[in-house]
C-alpha positions as CSV (number, residue, x, y, z in Angstrom):
1,M,-5.1,38.7,-30.8
2,E,-3.6,35.1,-30.7
3,V,-2.1,33.0,-28.0
4,N,0.5,30.3,-28.6
5,V,0.0,27.1,-26.6
6,I,3.0,24.8,-26.8
7,G,2.1,21.1,-26.2
8,A,-1.3,19.4,-26.6
9,G,-0.9,17.2,-23.5
10,L,-3.3,17.5,-20.5
11,A,-2.2,21.0,-19.5
12,G,-2.0,22.4,-23.0
13,S,-5.3,21.0,-24.1
14,E,-7.0,22.4,-21.0
15,A,-5.4,25.8,-21.5
16,A,-6.4,26.0,-25.2
17,L,-10.0,25.1,-24.4
18,Q,-10.2,27.7,-21.6
19,L,-8.9,30.4,-24.0
20,A,-11.2,29.3,-26.8
21,K,-14.2,29.3,-24.4
22,R,-13.5,33.0,-24.1
23,K,-13.3,33.5,-27.8
24,I,-9.5,34.1,-27.9
25,K,-7.8,32.5,-30.9
26,V,-5.2,29.8,-30.1
27,N,-2.4,28.3,-32.0
28,L,-1.9,24.9,-30.5
29,Y,1.4,23.3,-31.3
30,E,2.0,19.5,-31.0
31,M,5.1,17.8,-32.4
32,R,3.5,14.3,-32.4
33,P,3.2,12.3,-34.6
34,K,6.1,14.0,-36.6
35,K,8.3,13.6,-33.6
36,M,7.4,11.1,-30.9
37,T,8.6,10.8,-27.3
38,G,9.8,7.7,-25.4
39,A,6.5,7.3,-23.6
40,H,3.6,8.4,-25.9
41,K,2.0,5.8,-28.2
42,T,-0.4,7.9,-30.2
43,D,-0.8,11.2,-31.9
44,K,-3.9,12.1,-29.9
45,F,-4.1,15.0,-27.5
46,A,-4.1,14.7,-23.7
47,E,-2.8,11.1,-23.8
48,F,-2.4,9.3,-20.5
49,V,1.0,7.7,-20.7
50,C,1.4,6.1,-17.3
51,S,-1.6,5.1,-15.0
52,N,-5.1,5.7,-16.2
53,S,-6.2,7.0,-12.7
54,L,-6.6,10.7,-11.7
55,G,-6.6,9.7,-8.1
56,A,-9.3,10.0,-5.5
57,A,-12.7,11.1,-6.7
58,D,-14.2,12.5,-3.5
59,C,-13.2,15.6,-1.4
60,S,-12.1,13.6,1.6
61,N,-8.8,13.3,-0.3
62,A,-6.5,16.2,-1.4
63,S,-6.7,15.2,-5.0
64,G,-10.5,14.9,-4.8
65,L,-10.7,18.5,-3.5
66,L,-8.5,19.7,-6.4
67,K,-11.0,18.1,-8.8
68,K,-13.9,19.8,-7.1
69,E,-12.1,23.2,-7.4
70,M,-11.5,22.6,-11.1
71,E,-15.2,21.9,-11.6
72,L,-16.1,25.1,-9.8
73,L,-13.7,27.1,-11.9
74,G,-15.1,25.7,-15.1
75,G,-12.5,23.0,-15.9
76,E,-13.0,21.3,-19.3
77,L,-11.0,18.1,-19.1
78,I,-12.3,17.1,-15.6
79,G,-15.8,16.9,-17.1
80,I,-14.6,14.8,-20.1
81,A,-12.7,12.5,-17.6
82,R,-15.9,11.9,-15.6
83,G,-17.7,11.1,-18.9
84,C,-14.9,8.6,-19.8
85,S,-14.6,7.0,-16.4
86,V,-14.3,3.3,-15.7
87,P,-14.9,1.5,-12.4
88,A,-12.1,2.1,-9.9
89,G,-13.5,2.1,-6.4
90,N,-13.0,5.5,-4.8
91,A,-10.7,6.7,-7.6
92,L,-11.5,8.4,-10.9
93,A,-10.0,6.3,-13.6
94,I,-10.6,6.6,-17.3
95,D,-10.6,4.8,-20.5
96,R,-7.5,6.4,-21.8
97,E,-8.2,5.9,-25.5
98,L,-11.8,7.3,-25.3
99,F,-10.6,10.2,-23.2
100,S,-7.8,11.3,-25.6
101,Q,-10.0,10.9,-28.6
102,T,-12.8,12.9,-27.0
103,V,-10.4,15.7,-26.1
104,T,-8.8,15.6,-29.7
105,D,-12.2,15.8,-31.3
106,K,-13.3,18.7,-29.1
107,I,-10.1,20.7,-29.9
108,E,-10.0,19.9,-33.6
109,K,-13.7,21.0,-34.1
110,N,-13.2,24.2,-32.1
111,P,-13.2,27.2,-34.5
112,Y,-11.0,29.3,-32.2
113,I,-8.2,26.6,-32.0
114,N,-5.7,26.3,-34.9
115,V,-3.8,23.0,-34.5
116,I,-0.2,23.1,-35.8
117,K,1.5,19.7,-35.8
118,E,5.2,20.6,-35.8
119,E,8.0,20.8,-33.3
120,V,8.6,24.1,-31.6
121,T,12.4,24.5,-30.9
122,Q,12.3,28.0,-29.4
123,I,10.0,29.8,-26.9
124,P,7.9,31.9,-29.3
125,D,7.5,35.6,-29.1
126,G,4.1,37.0,-28.1
127,Y,1.4,35.6,-25.8
128,T,2.6,32.1,-25.0
129,I,1.8,29.2,-22.6
130,M,4.5,26.7,-22.3
131,A,2.9,23.3,-21.7
132,S,5.4,21.0,-23.5
133,G,5.4,18.6,-20.6
134,P,8.1,16.5,-18.9
135,L,9.1,15.0,-22.2
136,T,10.0,18.3,-23.8
137,S,12.3,17.9,-26.8
138,E,16.0,18.5,-26.3
139,S,16.0,21.6,-28.6
140,L,13.1,23.3,-26.9
141,A,14.5,22.3,-23.5
142,E,17.7,24.2,-24.4
143,S,15.6,27.3,-25.3
144,I,13.9,27.0,-21.9
145,K,17.2,26.6,-20.1
146,E,18.5,29.7,-21.8
147,F,15.4,31.7,-20.9
148,T,15.4,30.6,-17.2
149,K,19.2,31.0,-16.8
150,S,19.2,27.9,-14.7
151,E,20.0,24.3,-15.1
152,H,17.1,22.0,-15.7
153,L,16.1,19.6,-13.0
154,H,15.0,16.1,-13.8
155,F,13.3,13.2,-12.2
156,F,12.4,9.7,-13.4
157,D,8.8,8.5,-14.0
158,A,7.9,5.0,-14.7
159,I,5.0,3.2,-16.4
160,A,3.3,0.0,-15.2
161,P,2.5,-2.9,-17.5
162,I,-1.0,-3.5,-19.0
163,V,-2.3,-7.0,-19.5
164,E,-5.3,-8.7,-21.1
165,K,-8.2,-9.6,-18.8
166,D,-9.0,-12.9,-20.6
167,S,-5.5,-14.2,-19.9
168,I,-6.0,-13.9,-16.1
169,N,-6.8,-17.0,-14.1
170,F,-9.9,-16.3,-12.1
171,D,-9.8,-19.6,-10.3
172,I,-7.1,-17.8,-8.3
173,A,-7.7,-14.0,-8.9
174,F,-10.8,-12.4,-7.3
175,W,-12.8,-9.1,-7.6
176,A,-12.8,-6.8,-4.7
177,S,-12.2,-3.1,-3.6
178,R,-10.3,-2.5,-0.4
179,Y,-12.5,-2.7,2.7
180,G,-15.4,-3.4,0.4
181,K,-15.8,0.3,-0.5
182,G,-17.8,0.9,-3.7
183,E,-18.3,-1.9,-6.2
184,A,-15.7,-4.7,-6.5
185,S,-13.8,-3.1,-9.3
186,Y,-10.3,-4.3,-8.9
187,I,-8.9,-7.7,-9.8
188,N,-6.8,-9.1,-7.0
189,C,-4.1,-11.8,-7.2
190,P,-3.4,-13.2,-3.7
191,M,0.0,-14.5,-2.4
192,N,1.0,-16.6,0.5
193,K,4.4,-16.1,2.2
194,E,6.2,-18.6,0.0
195,Q,4.8,-17.2,-3.2
196,Y,5.7,-13.6,-2.2
197,E,9.2,-14.5,-1.3
198,N,9.7,-16.2,-4.7
199,F,8.3,-13.1,-6.4
200,Y,10.6,-10.9,-4.3
201,N,13.7,-12.9,-5.2
202,I,12.9,-12.7,-8.9
203,L,12.3,-9.0,-8.6
204,I,15.5,-8.0,-6.9
205,N,17.6,-10.2,-9.1
206,S,16.1,-9.1,-12.4
207,P,18.3,-7.0,-14.8
208,K,17.2,-3.4,-15.4
209,I,17.4,-1.3,-18.6
210,E,20.7,0.6,-18.5
211,L,20.3,4.4,-18.0
212,K,22.0,6.7,-20.5
213,D,24.9,8.8,-19.1
214,F,22.8,12.0,-19.2
215,E,20.1,10.4,-17.1
216,K,22.3,9.1,-14.2
217,N,22.0,12.2,-12.0
218,A,18.2,12.4,-12.1
219,K,16.1,11.5,-9.1
220,F,13.0,9.4,-8.6
221,F,9.7,11.0,-7.7
222,E,8.7,9.3,-4.4
223,S,5.0,8.9,-5.4
224,C,5.8,7.0,-8.5
225,L,8.8,4.8,-7.7
226,P,9.7,1.8,-9.8
227,I,8.7,-1.4,-8.0
228,E,12.3,-2.6,-8.0
229,V,13.4,0.6,-6.2
230,L,10.7,0.1,-3.5
231,A,11.8,-3.6,-3.2
232,S,15.4,-2.5,-2.6
233,R,14.3,-0.8,0.6
234,G,13.4,-4.1,2.4
235,V,11.7,-7.4,1.8
236,D,8.4,-6.2,3.4
237,T,8.3,-2.7,1.8
238,L,6.0,-3.8,-1.0
239,R,3.6,-5.5,1.5
240,F,3.2,-2.2,3.2
241,G,2.9,-0.4,-0.2
242,P,1.3,-1.4,-3.5
243,M,1.0,-5.0,-2.5
244,K,-0.6,-4.6,1.0
245,P,-3.2,-7.2,1.6
246,V,-5.2,-5.2,4.2
247,G,-8.9,-5.0,3.5
248,L,-8.8,-7.4,0.6
249,V,-10.5,-10.7,1.3
250,D,-11.5,-13.3,-1.2
251,K,-15.1,-14.1,-0.2
252,R,-14.7,-17.6,-1.7
253,T,-12.1,-18.5,1.0
254,G,-12.3,-15.9,3.7
255,D,-8.6,-15.9,3.8
256,E,-6.4,-13.0,4.7
257,N,-3.5,-13.1,2.4
258,Y,0.2,-12.4,2.9
259,A,0.4,-10.0,-0.1
260,V,-2.0,-9.0,-3.0
261,V,-1.3,-7.6,-6.5
262,Q,-4.1,-5.4,-7.7
263,L,-5.1,-4.7,-11.3
264,R,-7.2,-1.7,-12.3
265,Q,-9.5,-1.5,-15.4
266,D,-7.8,0.4,-18.2
267,N,-10.4,0.6,-20.9
268,S,-14.2,0.9,-21.0
269,A,-14.5,-2.5,-22.8
270,K,-13.0,-4.1,-19.6
271,T,-10.5,-6.1,-21.7
272,L,-7.3,-4.4,-20.5
273,F,-6.1,-3.9,-16.9
274,N,-3.0,-2.3,-15.5
275,L,-1.0,-3.5,-12.5
276,V,-1.4,-0.9,-9.7
277,G,1.9,0.4,-8.4
278,F,4.0,-1.8,-10.7
279,Q,5.9,1.0,-12.5
280,T,9.2,-0.6,-13.5
281,N,12.4,-0.3,-15.5
282,L,13.1,-4.0,-15.7
283,K,14.1,-5.5,-19.0
284,W,11.0,-6.9,-20.8
285,G,12.0,-10.5,-20.6
286,S,12.3,-10.1,-16.8
287,Q,9.0,-8.3,-16.6
288,K,7.3,-11.3,-18.2
289,E,9.0,-13.7,-15.8
290,L,8.1,-11.5,-12.8
291,L,4.4,-11.1,-13.8
292,Q,4.0,-14.8,-14.6
293,S,5.3,-15.6,-11.1
294,I,2.2,-13.9,-9.7
295,P,-0.6,-16.4,-8.8
296,G,-3.4,-15.8,-11.3
297,L,-1.1,-14.3,-13.9
298,E,0.7,-17.6,-14.8
299,N,-0.3,-17.3,-18.5
300,V,-0.9,-13.5,-18.6
301,N,-0.7,-11.7,-22.0
302,I,1.2,-8.4,-21.6
303,V,0.0,-5.9,-24.2
304,R,2.3,-3.0,-22.9
305,Y,5.5,-3.5,-20.9
306,G,6.6,-1.0,-18.2
307,V,9.1,1.6,-19.2
308,M,10.9,4.4,-17.4
309,H,11.6,7.9,-18.8
310,R,13.3,11.1,-17.7
311,N,11.0,14.0,-16.9
312,T,12.0,17.6,-17.1
313,F,10.8,20.5,-15.0
314,I,11.9,24.1,-14.4
315,N,13.0,25.6,-11.1
316,S,9.6,27.3,-10.7
317,P,10.4,29.0,-7.3
318,K,12.9,31.2,-9.1
319,I,10.9,31.7,-12.3
320,L,7.1,31.8,-11.7
321,N,4.5,33.9,-9.9
322,P,1.6,32.0,-8.3
323,T,-0.4,33.0,-11.4
324,L,2.0,30.8,-13.4
325,Q,3.2,33.9,-15.2
326,A,6.9,34.2,-15.7
327,R,8.4,36.9,-13.5
328,N,10.7,38.4,-16.2
329,R,8.3,38.1,-19.1
330,K,4.7,39.0,-18.5
331,D,3.2,37.5,-21.7
332,L,4.7,34.0,-20.9
333,F,3.1,31.4,-18.7
334,F,4.1,27.8,-17.8
335,A,1.7,25.0,-17.0
336,G,1.6,21.2,-16.4
337,Q,4.4,19.0,-15.1
338,L,7.0,21.3,-16.7
339,T,6.3,23.5,-13.6
340,G,7.1,20.8,-11.1
341,T,3.6,19.8,-10.3
342,E,3.2,16.0,-10.4
343,G,0.1,14.1,-11.4
344,Y,-2.5,14.1,-14.1
345,T,-5.0,16.1,-12.0
346,E,-2.4,18.7,-11.2
347,S,-1.4,19.0,-14.8
348,I,-4.9,19.7,-15.9
349,A,-5.4,22.1,-13.0
350,T,-2.4,24.2,-13.8
351,G,-3.3,24.2,-17.5
352,M,-6.7,25.6,-16.5
353,L,-5.2,28.3,-14.3
354,A,-2.7,29.3,-17.0
355,G,-5.5,29.5,-19.6
356,L,-7.7,31.6,-17.2
357,N,-4.9,34.0,-16.4
358,M,-3.7,34.3,-20.0
359,A,-7.3,35.3,-21.0
360,R,-7.3,37.9,-18.2
361,L,-4.0,39.3,-19.4
362,V,-5.2,39.5,-23.0
363,N,-8.3,41.3,-21.7
364,D,-6.3,43.6,-19.4
365,E,-7.9,42.2,-16.3
366,K,-6.3,41.4,-12.9
367,L,-4.7,38.0,-12.8
368,L,-6.2,35.4,-10.5
369,V,-4.2,34.4,-7.5
370,L,-6.0,31.6,-5.5
371,P,-5.5,31.6,-1.8
372,K,-3.5,28.9,0.1
373,T,-6.8,27.9,1.7
374,T,-7.6,26.2,-1.7
375,M,-5.8,23.2,-3.0
376,L,-4.9,24.7,-6.3
377,G,-3.8,28.0,-4.6
378,A,-1.7,26.1,-2.2
379,L,-0.1,24.1,-5.0
380,T,0.7,27.2,-7.2
381,Q,2.0,29.2,-4.2
382,Y,4.2,26.3,-3.1
383,I,5.9,25.9,-6.5
384,S,6.4,29.7,-6.8
385,D,7.8,30.2,-3.2
386,E,11.2,32.0,-3.6
387,N,12.4,30.6,-0.3
388,Q,12.7,27.1,-1.5
389,D,16.3,26.0,-2.1
390,K,15.9,22.4,-3.1
391,F,12.7,22.3,-5.2
392,Q,11.4,18.8,-6.2
393,P,8.1,17.9,-7.9
394,I,5.0,17.8,-5.7
395,N,1.4,16.8,-6.0
396,S,-1.7,17.9,-4.2
397,N,-1.6,17.0,-0.4
398,W,-3.0,18.3,2.8
399,G,0.4,19.4,4.0
400,I,0.7,22.4,1.7
401,V,-2.8,23.8,2.5
402,E,-3.0,26.6,5.1
403,P,-3.7,24.7,8.3
404,I,-7.0,24.9,10.1
405,E,-7.2,25.1,13.9
406,L,-9.5,22.7,15.8
407,P,-10.4,22.7,19.5
408,K,-7.9,20.6,21.4
409,K,-10.2,17.7,21.9
410,E,-10.8,17.5,18.1
411,R,-7.2,17.9,16.9
412,K,-6.8,14.3,16.0
413,N,-10.1,14.1,14.1
414,K,-8.7,13.9,10.6
415,K,-12.2,13.5,9.0
416,L,-13.5,16.7,10.6
417,K,-10.4,18.6,9.6
418,A,-10.7,17.5,6.0
419,E,-14.4,18.4,6.0
420,L,-13.6,21.9,7.3
421,I,-10.8,22.4,4.8
422,V,-13.1,21.4,1.9
423,K,-15.8,23.8,3.1
424,R,-13.3,26.6,3.4
425,S,-11.9,25.9,0.0
426,I,-15.2,25.9,-1.8
427,E,-16.2,29.2,-0.2
428,A,-12.9,30.7,-1.3
429,I,-13.2,29.7,-5.0
430,P,-14.3,32.9,-6.9
431,S,-17.0,32.9,-9.6
432,I,-15.4,32.9,-13.0
């Protein structure tokens, strides 16, 4: 018995490892490096192409609860991520190169996983997990479109620039985490009102990379908007978003700044940092001008410019069960961002669930449906809800979880509510 896993990204890698752990043979297909995408830079598995952060690390946040559930269910990549982590305050961020290499090594050394480096252009027959990701090739996308009998949906995702730490001016920049939580693991570039307005004027007047005709009807995902799109919503939008100065004070001056640009560690050697919330589709020359207008980055060396790419996802409410199994083909599962789940953690989690349920199908066991009292259950039930007419990508959030009732006097106590939801979720996770 063999299972085809299409795509060795985060979801596909997790699914393959789940199956191999249960001694089920896997054919893992990956088209890179023979055919590259517009965002990937290497031929390694589980490559992080945008931010290097998996979001909040603790259970007081929806993403943190999802990580906890993955650990309880025996997730493979979440453990590797923790082993490859870099300082990021309350977030779980990783050295992306170390993480991908570790995942690649683990897969290539696994006797139950046969890696096939070639492009798949049609959905295979037999037991199959489709985890080809949001950058699915055109030929395979056409096969998926034909299978689903529906038009593909698209949204845009953007990548933030990465710069060299040694080119940052620390006479101006300072180390801090917001509100002093955790160690001071972010580099902060402060701005006064005049500096911010100069930055803003450069941003809104900078030329963007022209979209191709087939891309022009796609939408942006609200949680990963290009900085120029945010800026177009008003002069102060950035100061209440990725550049908010609240809780970031330079101890050398004690000043509260008008705006702050944060940079997060991108590799374990602490030589590379990415700009938080600076996803962009500006032309590269304009990106350089914009970044060098930021105090502390006057002579910054950019090692990777920001880019934007179109992501593809299926209309999951019409196609999938909450088990991630296709409704009209029982031996076919979908996982990762292709399902309309957005975010690294969510991709890994759906890959894990698809792998678990494929193993159950192969072994003639009942498939696992997690309840809406869990974050992963709420997420998979949301994307498979037939009543949705205008489906758009979604990530883990408290709003999709089955609500919990508190006494009237406690209803505004968000901390207590989160604690109770976490407790309820952990109790609902089955032993695997």
